[in-house]
N, C-alpha and C positions, 0 to 999 in steps of 0.2 A: 824820196828816202822816209821813213819811220819816224814822226816827231822824236820820239823817245829815242831816235841814233841824232837828233840836233842837239840834245841835251833839253828840250823842252817839257813841260811838266805835260804828261798824258791825261787824256779826257776820260773818267771812270777807271784809273789807274788800276785796280782791283781786277778788274772783267774785260780790260783794252787785251784786243786779242783772242781768248781763251775760248773759244768757241770754233773748232776746224772746219773746215769748207774741204770737201770732199776733191779729189783730184781726178781727172784721165777719161777717155773719151767715154758718152753714154750715161751722165750721171745727171741729166736733169733735174730729177725729180731728185736725185739726193742731193742736189745744190740747194734747191728750193727749197725743201727741209731745213738742209746747215742755217739757211736766209731766214727763213720764217720766223718771228717774235718780235723781233724790236718796231712793227708797225704794228702788232698789235697792241704792245706796250704803250704807244701814242693813240693808239684808236680808241683804249679805253677813259680818255681824257675827251672823248667826244660825245660821251654818254654819263656820264657824272651825274649826280644827283642836281648841279645847275640847271646839266640839261632838262630835268624831267622838271626842275619848276618852268623854265622859260615854253617848252613844247606843251606842256598841260593848262600852262592859262592862255595861250597860242591855240591852242584845239579848243578848250568850251566857252571862250568867246568868239573865237572867229571861226571856226568849224575846219576845215582843209585847206582855207586859204592861204596859211604860212607853211605850206608844205614844199611851197617853190623856194621858200626862204630856206626851210632847212637843206635843198638839193642844191641847190646854189651854192651857199656854204659851204658844203661836202666836196662839192666840185675844185672851190680854193684851194679849200685843205688839204686834196690832191696835188693839186700842182707846188701851194707851197712845200708839203713836206717830202714833194718830189724836189726839190731846189736844196731841204735841208742835208737831205741822204748824199747830192752831190758832194756838196761842203763838206763835209764830214771823210766821203770817201778820199775824194780830190786830194785833199790838202790836208789830212791824218790833225785835223784842227775841229773843233765845236766850234758854235756860232758867239757864244762867248769868249773865248779865248781867239777867235777871230779878229772879233770886235775889241778886244784890249789891246791884239798886236795893230790894229790900223788906226783908230781913234785918242786923239790927246785924251790925257788923265781928266779931265771936268767933264768932256763927253762920256766916256766909260763908267767913271760915276752915276751920273745920271740914266744911263742907259740900264746900268747896275739894279737902280732905287726901285726903278720906272717895271722892273721885273719882277723884283719880288714884292713890290703892292699886287702882282700879277698872280705868284705864287699862293702869297695871303688869300688871294680872293676868292682863286680856286681851292686851296685848303681850307675854306672859311665853307664855301660849299659843301665837300665831304665832310667837315663837321656836324653840318645842321643835317644833311643827309643821314648818316651814320646813327644818328642821335634820334633822329624818328623813325625809323628803323627801327630801334633797341625800343621805342616806345608803344610802337605798332605792334611788338610780334609779341615785345615781354612786359608792356605796361613801366618799363622805365621812367619814370620823371625825366621830361627834357632836357632840364639844367641837368643832370646826374650823369644822363647820356653822353652830354656835350660833354663834359668833365672825364668820362672813362674811354674817350677818344684817344686818349692820352699815351694808351696801351696798345694803340696802332703800331708804335715804336717797336713794340718787342716781336711785333709780328714781320717787321720787314728785317728785322737783325734775323730774327731766325731764316726765313727767305734766303737771304745772301750767304747763309753760311753754306746753301749746300750748291752753291752757283748761278751763275746766269740762268743755264736752259731750266731749271726749277723754276726760278722765278718767273718765266714766260710760261711756265706750264701750268703756273697757279693761275696767271692770270686770264690764259685761255680758258682754263675751266670755269672758271667765275662767269667767263661771259658767255662760255656755253647755259650755265645754269639761268640768267637775265637771258638769254635768246629762248630758250625753252619757256620759261613762264610768260614773254610776250606772247610767243606762239599761239600757247590756251587760249589769254585774254583777247586776242584779235578774233580767234574762233569762235569765242561766245558772242561776240560783241558784233559780228555779222556788219563789216562797214560797208558804204555804198563804195563799189570798184569806179564806176564813173565818176561820181563827187573827188574821188580821191584823183582820178587821174586831170581831171579839171584844178585840183589843187594844184598841180604842180606847175602851172603855167601861170607865172608872175602879174597880178595883178597891180596899176596905180593905187591903187589905196592902202596898198604898205606906206606906199611913201606919201600919202594926203590923210592920213587918217595915225594922228599924233598917239595915240596909245597903241594904236597894230604897228607903229614905226618904232616905240620903246620896248615890245615885246620882241618884234624882227633882229634889233640890234642887239638884244639879250641872245635873240637865237643865234646869231654870226657870234659874238663871244665867249657863247658856251662851246660853238661847235672847231671854230678856228683860234684854239689857244694860243696865245703866244709863247709860252715857256714850252708846250711841244713841238716848237722849231730846234730851240736851244736842245730839249731832250734827244730827239730824232737824229741829230748830227753828229751827238753823242754815242748812241746805243748803236749806232752801223758799226762804231769800228769796236765791237763787242768781236767780230768776224775775225778770222786769222786766212784772208785771203791775199793772192799772190800780188804783190804793190808793185805790178808794171804797169806798161800803159792799156793791155787785154785783159788784167786781172782788174785792174777799176774799172774798166767799164763790163764787165761782166758781173760783178759786185752792183754797179750801178744799175744794172738792167735787171739782177734777181733782188736788190733791196726795195727798189722802186715797184715791182710787181708786189712785194710781201707787203707794203705801204697801202697799195690800192685795193685790195684782196682786202685787208682789215678795213679800211677806211668805210668799203662798199659795205660793210657787215655792218660798221658805224652806223650809215646813214639806214639800213634797215630797221636799225633799234633804234632808230631818234624818230624815223617816222611812225613807226609803231606805238611810242611812246604818243606825239600825238593825234595818231590816228584813233587810237582807243578812246584820249578824250573829246574826239569829235565826234563819233560812232555811238560813243555812251554816255555824254552831257550834255553836247551842244544840240545834239538832232531832239533830245529831250527838254530842251529850253533852259537846263542846268549855266547857264552862259557866266557862272560868278565862281565857277571853282577851281580855283587857281593855286591853289593850297593841298600838298600831298596829304594830310590827313584827310580832309575832306572826298579827295580821292577815292582813298583804300575806304571811307565808311563809306559811299555811296557805289562803289562799283558792285560788290554782294547783292544786296538788292536788287540794283538796275537792271542786271545780269542776269539775274535769279541760280549763280550758284556761288554755296558758300566759302569756298576758297578761292574764288576769285583774287578776293583782298589779299589773301593769305599771299596769294602767289604774287603779288604786287608789291608788299612789302621786302618780302624775300629776295627778288628781283634789285630790290632800293638799296636792300642790304649789303650784296653782291657787289654795287654799280660803288656806292662807298667803300668799299675795303678794296677793289681794283684803285682805283684815281688816288686812295692814299699811296701807293706805292709808287705810280709815274709822279707825283708830286715831290715824293723824297727825294727818287733818282735827277727831279728837274734842279731840284731848292742846291743838291750837293754840286752839279753841274755849274750853272750860275753864278753860284760865288766863287767854285774854284777857279773858275775861268775867265771870271771879271776883276776877281780880285789876288787868283793864285794864294789863297788861304785855305788851309784843308786842316778841315774841326771832323774829328769824330763824327759817323754817320748819324749816332744817335744822340748826338747833342745838336748837328743841327738841327734834326728831324725836330724833335724837342723844343727848340726856338721855334720856327715855324709854325711849328704845331700850339703853342703856348701862344702868338700873335692873333693865331685865328680863334680860338677859344675864348680868349677874352671878352671878341664885340660880340660875340654869338650866346653865350652867359649872360650876359647884362641883356640884350633882346631876349629872349627867354626869360629870364625872369620879371623882364616888367613887361614884354609883350604876347608872351603866350607863342604860340604856334602860327598866328597870324604875324606876327612880325617876323617870325624868323622865315616866313615863307616870302616877304618882299623881300627881305635882308638874300635871299638865295635869287630872286629877281636880279637886285642891284650888282651883286657878286660878279653876274654875267657880262652885264653891261659896264661894268670896271676891265674887266678883263677885255669888249673888246676897244674900249678904249684907250690899253696899252697894247692893241695890237700893232697898228704900226709901226710904233718904235723895235718891233722883232721882225716886222717882213721888210721892211726898209731896207734896212744893212743887209739881209740874208739876199735880194734881189739884185743889191748893190755888188755884194760881192761873187755872188755866184755870175751877175756881166761883165767881171773885167778878167781880161786874159790874162793879165802879167801874174797875176793869183790861181787863174783856173786852167790856165794852155787851151788845149784842144777840146778839154770838157768847158771851154766858158756857153755862156747861151745862146743858141744863136737870135737870128735878129724876130724872127716871128716869137719866140719865148719870148725875150726881153719885154718886147710890146705888152704878150698876153702878161708878162708878171706884174709889169707897172701900171700896166690898167686895172688891175685885181686891188692893186694899194690904191692906187687913185678910189676907185670903186670904198673900198673899205674906209678910207679917211672922209670924201663923201659924205658917208652913210653918219658914221660919226659927228663931223660937224655941223651934221642937219638933227642927228640929236639933241646937239649941245644948244645951238637955238632953239629948237622945241620947248628945250626943260628951261630956257632962260626970258 
């Protein structure tokens, strides 16, 4: 039964079950098209400016070695996002609402605060990334660019007025721009295909080298974002599928397929950033290129094409704008789900963006571009440290037969999901011991 019929608050009430799903035989592609969208909303969080910082740093410093981390992180993401899809479709509740239903008040308040920290860290990356893109493209001072990102609120409000499908369409257009820019960049950089294949094989050095581990954890945090689990469990409920046993099973199948395709696309983009850094900077001995501005300056002369730097900055701007939208929706879902507090979307967005702007302005004013680059990587490490507090409840809930019924995780999936959770926790503990 629908959550609204039970008198419960709906997840994203203004968009809940607003997208119709075609019925009848022979409609596979029509249904696939109808379910397509939420996966791409989630996928943009896997290629935001925070990813750029960690991938550039990893590629320039260590060549293709950390490609294996991107691959494994993305595989973890596919698994966890499929669990978020299943939770939202089967229960009609998003992850935040389920936490509020299940946990005591002190626990859910703690989880809410941790999730808010993660969203602010994500928003911080978007603020800095957008500001850097504005500086590179238009020469706008970094501090002014940071302040200008508050206007993103208006962009989101405008898009929401046209309906959820239009919002998804905007996301897909931005993704196409990013992909097109990197396709040209990789063609110009001529990467070593054998070295790419070697980089996809995990290396022990990733664990034993403290600096490599730090960047690897940053890649993990930038890829498997905790707020995306909350977001995905909510946005799949925008589809008006038949809420019968078979209807739910079909919805899970199509929504998981949408998510897997979208995250495969995100994997290609993330890998492209690291490969570009490895094939352009690392092979030339420039292992110090960890800042987006330096990459922008060096790309044109090192590739011999003036447009290379411009394409890089355009893709960065598109990435920042895309991620802004998903962080806005995630912030709304988390606050409404955990606390049952309804705020106007513009006010909720302004609060989150203001909390991200303050540290960004301070660092940009005091330390300039190098400071913001370090802040970008740090924000992704913070995201990774918050990840277990979203992953463990998700695996717990989807493994609970009383909650999921016949859709409960089978034994093999429970083992794999808990193993992924343990791996994330172990890597974070290893990082903390390395930093202390």
